[in-house]
C-alpha positions in Angstrom: 12.4 -139.4 -84.3 12.6 -142.0 -86.8 16.2 -143.2 -87.7 16.8 -143.5 -91.9 19.1 -145.0 -94.0 20.6 -143.0 -96.7 22.7 -144.1 -99.7 23.6 -142.8 -103.3 26.2 -144.5 -105.0 26.1 -142.5 -107.7 29.0 -140.1 -108.6 27.4 -136.8 -109.8 28.9 -134.1 -112.0 26.8 -130.8 -112.1 27.4 -127.7 -113.4 27.7 -126.0 -117.1 30.2 -127.5 -119.2 30.5 -130.7 -117.1 30.0 -133.2 -120.0 33.4 -132.1 -120.9 34.7 -133.6 -117.7 33.1 -137.5 -118.7 36.3 -138.6 -120.2 38.1 -137.6 -116.8 36.4 -140.3 -115.2 36.8 -143.5 -114.3 34.2 -145.4 -116.7 32.6 -148.6 -115.8 33.8 -150.7 -118.9 35.4 -150.6 -122.0 32.3 -150.4 -124.5 29.7 -148.3 -124.0 25.9 -148.6 -125.5 24.2 -145.1 -125.8 20.3 -145.4 -125.4 18.9 -142.3 -126.9 16.1 -141.5 -128.8 15.6 -140.6 -132.5 15.2 -137.2 -132.2 17.8 -134.9 -133.9 18.3 -132.2 -131.9 21.1 -134.0 -129.9 22.6 -134.9 -133.1 22.0 -131.4 -134.6 23.5 -129.5 -131.9 26.6 -131.7 -131.4 26.1 -133.4 -128.2 26.0 -137.0 -129.4 29.5 -135.9 -131.0 30.7 -134.5 -127.6 29.5 -137.3 -125.7 30.8 -140.1 -128.1 34.3 -138.0 -127.6 34.3 -138.0 -124.1 33.6 -141.4 -123.8 36.3 -142.5 -126.1 38.7 -139.9 -124.2 37.8 -142.0 -121.3 38.9 -145.4 -122.9 35.8 -146.8 -124.2 34.6 -147.9 -127.5 30.8 -146.5 -128.2 27.6 -148.2 -129.9 24.8 -145.4 -130.4 20.8 -147.0 -130.1 18.9 -144.3 -131.4 15.3 -145.9 -131.2 14.4 -144.9 -127.4 10.7 -143.6 -127.7 8.6 -141.7 -125.2 7.4 -144.3 -122.7 9.8 -147.1 -123.8 8.4 -150.3 -123.9 9.4 -153.8 -123.1 9.4 -154.9 -126.7 11.6 -152.1 -127.1 14.1 -152.6 -124.0 14.2 -156.9 -124.8 15.2 -155.2 -128.7 17.8 -153.1 -127.2 19.4 -155.9 -124.8 19.5 -157.9 -127.5 21.8 -155.2 -130.0 23.7 -154.7 -126.7 24.7 -158.4 -126.3 25.5 -158.7 -130.3 27.8 -155.5 -129.8 29.4 -157.0 -126.9 29.2 -153.9 -125.1 29.4 -153.7 -121.1 27.9 -151.1 -119.8 25.1 -148.6 -120.7 24.9 -144.8 -121.2 21.2 -143.0 -120.9 21.6 -139.9 -122.9 19.0 -137.6 -123.0 15.3 -137.3 -121.0 13.5 -139.7 -118.7 12.5 -142.2 -121.6 16.4 -142.4 -122.8 17.7 -142.9 -118.9 14.5 -145.4 -118.1 15.0 -147.6 -121.0 19.1 -147.7 -120.6 18.4 -148.8 -116.9 16.0 -151.9 -118.1 18.3 -152.6 -121.1 21.2 -153.0 -118.4 19.0 -155.2 -116.5 17.6 -157.0 -119.7 21.2 -157.5 -120.6 21.9 -159.7 -117.7 19.0 -161.1 -116.7 17.2 -164.5 -118.6 13.6 -164.3 -120.2 11.6 -160.9 -120.7 12.0 -158.1 -118.7 8.2 -158.2 -117.5 9.0 -161.6 -115.6 10.7 -159.3 -113.2 8.0 -156.8 -113.2 5.7 -156.2 -109.5 3.0 -154.6 -111.9 0.0 -156.4 -111.8 1.0 -158.9 -114.7 4.2 -158.9 -113.9 6.1 -162.3 -113.3 7.6 -160.8 -109.8 10.8 -162.9 -109.7 13.9 -161.9 -108.4 16.4 -160.5 -110.6 19.4 -163.6 -111.5 22.3 -161.3 -111.9 23.1 -157.3 -111.2 22.4 -155.4 -114.3 25.3 -153.8 -116.4 27.1 -150.9 -115.2 24.6 -147.8 -116.0 26.1 -144.0 -116.7 23.1 -141.3 -117.2 23.6 -138.1 -118.9 20.6 -136.0 -118.8 19.6 -133.3 -121.2 16.2 -132.4 -119.4 15.3 -131.1 -115.6 12.3 -133.8 -114.6 12.3 -137.2 -114.0 15.3 -137.0 -111.6 16.4 -140.6 -113.3 20.1 -139.8 -113.4 20.1 -140.2 -109.0 17.2 -142.5 -108.7 17.1 -146.3 -109.0 13.9 -146.2 -110.5 12.9 -146.5 -114.3 9.5 -146.7 -115.9 8.2 -149.0 -118.6 5.2 -150.0 -120.3 3.8 -153.0 -121.0 1.9 -152.3 -124.6 -0.6 -155.5 -124.4 -2.1 -154.7 -121.0 -1.7 -151.0 -120.9 0.7 -150.9 -118.1 2.8 -148.1 -117.2 4.6 -149.1 -114.3 8.0 -148.3 -112.4 10.8 -150.8 -112.4 13.3 -151.6 -109.6 15.7 -153.8 -108.6 17.7 -152.7 -105.7 20.6 -150.7 -105.3 22.4 -152.5 -108.6 20.0 -150.0 -110.7 21.0 -146.6 -109.7 23.6 -145.0 -112.3 27.7 -145.6 -111.2 28.2 -142.1 -112.8 25.8 -139.2 -114.1 26.1 -135.8 -115.5 23.6 -133.0 -115.1 25.1 -130.3 -117.3 22.5 -127.3 -117.9 24.1 -126.3 -121.2 22.7 -129.7 -122.7 19.1 -128.1 -121.6 18.9 -124.7 -122.9 17.1 -125.9 -126.4 14.5 -127.8 -124.6 11.1 -126.3 -126.3 9.0 -124.1 -124.0 6.2 -126.5 -123.5 8.5 -129.6 -123.0 10.1 -127.4 -120.0 7.1 -127.2 -118.4 6.0 -130.6 -118.5 9.7 -131.7 -117.5 9.7 -129.0 -114.7 6.6 -129.8 -113.4 7.0 -133.5 -113.3 10.1 -132.9 -110.9 7.9 -130.2 -108.7 5.4 -133.2 -108.1 8.0 -135.5 -107.1 8.9 -133.1 -104.5 5.3 -132.0 -103.4 4.4 -135.9 -103.4 7.0 -136.3 -101.0 6.4 -133.6 -98.6 2.6 -134.7 -98.1 3.6 -138.6 -98.1 2.5 -140.0 -94.9 5.5 -142.1 -94.7 7.8 -138.5 -94.8 10.9 -137.9 -92.9 12.5 -134.6 -92.2 15.8 -135.4 -93.6 14.5 -135.9 -96.9 11.7 -133.4 -96.5 14.6 -130.6 -96.9 15.7 -131.9 -100.3 11.7 -131.6 -101.5 11.0 -128.4 -99.9 14.3 -126.6 -101.7 13.2 -128.4 -105.0 9.8 -126.7 -104.5 11.4 -123.3 -104.0 13.7 -123.6 -106.7 11.2 -124.6 -108.9 8.4 -122.0 -108.4 10.9 -119.5 -108.2 12.7 -120.3 -111.7 10.4 -122.5 -113.9 8.2 -119.9 -115.7 11.5 -118.2 -116.6 13.3 -121.1 -117.9 9.7 -121.7 -119.7 9.9 -118.5 -121.5 13.2 -117.6 -121.6 15.3 -120.8 -122.5 18.4 -119.3 -122.9 18.4 -118.3 -119.5 21.4 -120.0 -117.9 20.3 -119.3 -114.3 16.9 -120.3 -114.1 18.0 -123.4 -116.4 20.6 -124.0 -113.9 18.3 -123.6 -110.9 15.8 -126.0 -112.3 18.2 -128.6 -112.7 19.4 -128.6 -109.3 15.6 -128.7 -108.3 15.1 -131.9 -110.4 18.2 -133.6 -109.2 17.3 -132.5 -105.4 13.7 -134.0 -105.9 15.4 -137.2 -106.8 17.7 -137.4 -103.8 14.1 -137.8 -102.1 11.5 -139.1 -104.1 8.5 -140.9 -102.4 5.8 -140.5 -104.9 2.2 -141.1 -103.7 -1.0 -142.1 -105.6 -0.9 -139.2 -108.0 2.2 -141.1 -109.7 -0.4 -144.0 -110.0 -2.9 -142.0 -111.3 -1.0 -140.4 -114.1 0.6 -144.0 -114.9 -2.7 -145.6 -115.6 -3.7 -142.5 -117.8 -0.3 -142.6 -119.6 -0.2 -146.2 -120.0 -3.5 -146.5 -122.1 -2.6 -143.1 -124.1 1.5 -143.5 -124.7 1.3 -140.0 -126.5 0.7 -138.3 -123.3 3.8 -137.1 -121.5 4.0 -137.9 -118.0 4.6 -134.4 -116.7 1.2 -133.3 -118.9 -0.4 -136.0 -117.1 0.4 -134.6 -113.7 -0.3 -131.3 -114.4 -4.2 -132.1 -115.3 -4.8 -134.0 -112.7 -3.0 -131.9 -110.1 -5.6 -129.4 -109.1 -8.1 -131.7 -108.4 -6.1 -134.0 -106.5 -4.6 -131.7 -104.3 -7.9 -129.7 -103.8 -8.9 -133.4 -102.6 -6.7 -133.2 -99.8 -6.8 -129.2 -98.9 -10.8 -129.3 -98.8 -10.2 -132.3 -96.0 -7.9 -130.4 -94.3 -5.4 -134.1 -94.9 -2.2 -132.2 -94.6 -2.6 -128.8 -94.1 1.0 -128.2 -92.2 2.7 -130.1 -95.1 1.0 -127.8 -97.9 1.6 -124.5 -96.0 5.4 -125.6 -95.9 5.0 -126.0 -99.6 3.2 -122.6 -100.2 5.5 -120.6 -97.9 8.4 -122.2 -99.8 6.6 -120.9 -103.3 6.5 -117.3 -102.0 2.8 -117.3 -100.2 3.5 -114.7 -97.3 1.3 -115.5 -94.1 0.4 -119.0 -95.9 -2.2 -120.7 -93.0 -4.0 -123.7 -95.1 -3.6 -126.2 -97.9 -6.0 -124.2 -100.0 -2.8 -121.8 -100.2 -0.5 -124.0 -101.5 -3.5 -125.1 -104.3 -4.0 -121.8 -105.2 -0.2 -121.5 -105.6 0.2 -124.4 -107.6 -2.5 -123.0 -110.0 -0.9 -119.9 -110.4 2.9 -121.9 -110.9 1.1 -124.0 -114.2 -0.6 -120.8 -115.2 2.7 -118.8 -115.1 4.4 -121.9 -117.3 1.7 -121.7 -119.9 0.2 -125.4 -119.7 -3.1 -124.2 -117.5 -5.3 -125.3 -120.7 -4.4 -129.0 -121.1 -6.9 -131.2 -121.9 -6.9 -135.0 -121.4 -9.3 -135.2 -124.6 -6.2 -133.6 -126.3 -4.6 -136.8 -125.9 -7.2 -138.9 -126.8 -8.6 -139.9 -123.5 -12.5 -140.3 -123.4 -14.4 -139.7 -120.5 -16.3 -143.3 -120.8 -12.5 -145.0 -120.1 -12.4 -143.1 -116.7 -14.7 -145.4 -114.8 -11.8 -148.2 -115.2 -8.4 -146.5 -114.4 -8.9 -146.2 -110.8 -8.5 -150.2 -110.3 -5.9 -149.9 -112.7 -3.9 -147.3 -110.8 -4.7 -149.0 -107.7 -2.6 -152.3 -109.2 0.5 -151.0 -111.4 3.8 -149.4 -109.8 3.0 -145.9 -109.9 3.5 -144.5 -106.3 2.6 -145.7 -103.1 -0.9 -145.4 -102.5 -0.5 -146.4 -98.8 1.5 -143.3 -98.0 -1.5 -140.7 -98.9 -2.3 -138.4 -96.8 -5.4 -140.2 -96.2 -6.7 -143.3 -97.9 -8.5 -142.7 -101.1 -11.0 -145.2 -102.7 -11.6 -145.9 -106.0 -14.6 -143.5 -106.0 -12.2 -140.8 -104.7 -9.8 -141.3 -108.1 -13.0 -141.6 -110.2 -13.8 -138.1 -109.0 -10.4 -136.6 -109.2 -10.3 -138.3 -112.8 -14.1 -136.4 -113.9 -12.7 -133.0 -112.1 -9.9 -133.3 -114.1 -11.6 -134.0 -117.6 -11.7 -131.7 -119.9 
């Protein structure tokens, strides 16, 4: 058996009501820069006030930057870093969903490294420079269950000029030093967004299981995430006030974050989302899911791994990859998102031909870890079969 390294330097507070314990923790600085969206719900529900109170109780002053948009951009990150430095903040809090946490990580990096964030990106037009300094310390308080950003060292940032939506990574220092996963904050997430976010977590796990570089140690996290999401996400979508379902989906999301080895599915979605930032990441993954997994199932490329996932999803006697694909279709249908269409988000069929080359060059998932190699023609076929 192959050996492995395992290191997650994030102190995690998980469970209902745990936001109320943030002020008891040793905070990594004295002045927090809170990166969050401009949406009204966190303010209207009192969660921002709660967060500010806990940070102050822990001995930190607070500056709120409530300008993060879905699919945060380089321009926005640089703006945030400028405001952070002007305010004299010494740590960053990502408060919200994946976009807020991704923006917080990138702002923390941009605040300590000269030049433009993209100078350090490994994407196709990125400068690929090494960092000069570690980012500022990062704290994450997630209000959604989807990205796993609260427990991993990655962010996803878009460069608008070239439509590149790319993973951003700068080593272990990008891990949050402290994270809170409090399902109470997720109770008012609308049904459709609950589905998008939960399925994003599902695909983090399912891609990790079929990944050719998969390891048994991590697979246990991924398979448990598959099991929990399949059993609880439809309930969380239909009954958002079900605390047990919300908690189990939140746990699944964090478990998927413990071991996230994405394949080309994430690259395919990032190519779509880079050109169409109004397309939610989870929605893009759902749209291509059937064609993507059917590609491998029809070629019997990872039968054993797909059978494991089908059984985790409750399919008794599962014996083929097709069993997993059918279980996946039922899950998507059960979450009420089976009728998503690329065209609803402005994607035109004639755009598809250019996307495979982009997917291959941006930092989405590890294309070399696919169960079998996919050509650009295979990528295009997946896009075309997914198009409506």
